[in-house]
C-alpha positions in Angstrom: 15.2 -15.0 -20.9 12.6 -14.1 -18.1 14.1 -14.0 -14.3 12.0 -17.0 -13.7 13.8 -19.4 -15.7 16.9 -19.0 -13.6 15.3 -19.5 -10.7 16.9 -23.0 -8.7 14.8 -26.5 -8.3 14.9 -26.0 -4.0 13.0 -23.0 -4.0 9.9 -24.5 -5.4 7.4 -24.9 -2.5 5.0 -26.8 -5.3 5.9 -28.2 -8.9 2.0 -28.7 -10.8 1.5 -29.3 -14.8 2.0 -26.6 -16.2 2.8 -24.2 -13.4 5.6 -23.7 -10.0 4.6 -21.8 -6.6 7.6 -20.5 -4.6 7.4 -17.4 -2.0 8.1 -14.4 -3.3 11.0 -12.6 -3.1 10.3 -9.0 -2.5 6.7 -10.3 -0.8 4.1 -7.8 -0.2 3.2 -9.7 3.7 4.6 -12.7 5.6 3.4 -15.9 2.9 3.5 -14.2 -0.7 3.3 -16.9 -2.9 3.6 -16.9 -6.8 2.3 -18.7 -8.8 4.4 -19.5 -12.5 3.9 -20.8 -15.7 6.3 -23.5 -16.8 6.7 -21.9 -19.8 7.8 -18.9 -20.8 4.1 -16.4 -21.2 3.8 -13.4 -21.3 0.5 -13.0 -19.1 -3.0 -14.7 -18.7 -4.9 -14.5 -22.3 -1.4 -16.1 -23.5 -2.5 -19.3 -21.5 -4.5 -21.9 -23.2 -7.7 -23.1 -21.6 -6.3 -26.6 -19.7 -3.3 -24.4 -18.0 -6.0 -22.4 -16.5 -8.1 -25.0 -14.8 -4.7 -25.9 -13.8 -4.3 -22.0 -12.4 -7.5 -22.2 -10.7 -6.5 -25.9 -9.1 -2.6 -23.6 -8.0 -5.0 -21.0 -6.6 -6.4 -23.4 -3.9 -2.7 -24.6 -3.7 -0.8 -21.9 -2.2 -3.3 -20.9 0.5 -3.8 -23.8 2.0 0.9 -24.0 2.1 0.0 -20.7 3.2 -2.2 -21.2 5.8 0.0 -24.5 7.2 2.5 -21.6 7.7 0.3 -18.9 8.8 -3.0 -17.6 10.1 -4.5 -14.7 7.3 -7.5 -12.8 7.6 -7.5 -12.5 4.2 -6.4 -13.0 0.8 -5.8 -11.2 -2.8 -5.2 -12.7 -5.9 -3.3 -10.9 -8.9 -2.3 -10.8 -12.1 -0.9 -7.6 -14.0 -1.0 -8.8 -17.7 1.3 -5.9 -19.7 3.1 -3.1 -18.5 1.0 -0.1 -18.4 -1.0 -2.7 -15.7 2.0 -2.7 -13.9 3.6 -6.0 -15.3 7.2 -5.7 -15.3 8.6 -9.6 -15.9 7.2 -10.6 -19.1 6.8 -14.4 -18.1 3.5 -15.2 -16.6 3.1 -14.9 -13.5 0.0 -14.8 -10.4 0.8 -13.3 -7.0 -1.7 -15.1 -4.3 -0.9 -12.4 -1.2 -2.2 -13.6 2.6 -3.9 -10.2 4.4 -3.5 -9.9 8.1 -6.0 -7.6 10.1 -3.1 -5.6 11.8 -2.4 -4.5 8.9 -4.9 -2.3 7.9 -4.7 1.4 8.1 
């Protein structure tokens, strides 16, 4: 069982048909959001086309939710597929990471 299956409902910031959104517990930056599949699927390549369609809409939704609370200057959108690619939880999730000019090195 995935750690994502243990997330309490009150942590959800949005619920879609196939995914839910939460603020990342280990954020890379202020406002970092995770889009997590309701059904336990390993990675992006296991998603059905209708799930990928909703995912595109939810990336935009995540950006809107982040913009309500923060004023980022840019975004990273990322999915790690497989352990060698850096995936540590084998349950699909997409990172929407706001970036800020002050964080640039």
